C-alpha positions in Angstrom: 217.0 45.7 -6.3 214.1 47.5 -4.7 213.6 48.6 -1.3 216.3 50.5 1.0 219.7 50.3 0.9 222.9 51.6 2.7 226.1 53.4 1.4 228.8 51.1 2.9 232.0 51.7 1.3 233.1 54.7 -0.7 236.3 55.9 -2.2 236.4 59.5 -3.0 240.1 60.1 -3.1 239.8 62.5 -5.9 236.5 64.2 -4.9 236.4 67.3 -2.6 232.8 67.3 -2.3 230.8 64.2 -2.5 227.0 63.9 -3.3 225.4 60.9 -2.0 222.6 59.7 -4.4 219.2 59.3 -3.2 219.0 55.8 -4.9 221.5 53.3 -5.7 220.9 50.0 -7.7 217.2 50.7 -7.3 217.0 51.1 -3.8 216.4 54.1 -1.6 219.4 55.4 0.1 218.4 55.6 3.8 221.8 55.2 5.6 225.4 55.6 5.6 227.1 52.5 6.9 229.9 52.3 9.5 233.2 53.4 8.1 231.7 54.5 4.7 233.9 57.4 4.3 236.6 56.7 6.7 240.1 58.1 5.9 239.0 60.3 3.0 241.5 63.1 3.5 240.5 65.1 0.4 236.9 65.1 1.0 235.8 68.8 2.3 232.0 68.4 2.0 229.0 66.1 1.9 225.7 66.5 0.3 223.0 64.4 1.5 219.9 63.6 -0.1 216.6 63.9 2.0 216.2 60.3 2.2 219.2 59.7 4.8 217.8 58.6 8.2 220.9 57.4 10.0 224.8 57.6 9.9 226.9 54.5 11.0 229.8 54.7 13.7 233.2 56.2 12.2 231.4 56.9 9.1 233.5 60.1 8.6 236.4 59.0 10.8 239.7 60.7 10.0 238.3 62.7 7.1 240.8 65.6 8.4 239.6 68.1 5.5 235.6 67.7 6.0 234.3 71.2 6.8 230.9 71.4 5.3 228.1 69.0 6.5 224.6 70.0 6.4 221.8 67.5 7.8 219.0 69.9 8.0 217.1 68.5 4.7 217.5 64.8 5.8 215.7 62.9 7.9 218.7 61.7 10.2 217.4 60.5 13.6 220.5 58.2 14.6 224.2 59.1 14.5 226.2 56.4 15.8 229.4 56.8 17.6 
């Protein structure tokens, strides 16, 4: 696969800090899909690559321990509700 890709579903049950890769299966990761990390109660932080441009709706819904999110090095222009 070449081109661009979206992270659509992740189970990080045992990971406190999740690092999103800049490529996946040969494609550049440019988006976090809807509900991608929903209900990941153990996740405390997310490290985004500079390739991310958008975050889907409810991408981090009910991530009750999430306290560390830094988008300053990304290209994010869209965060859906």
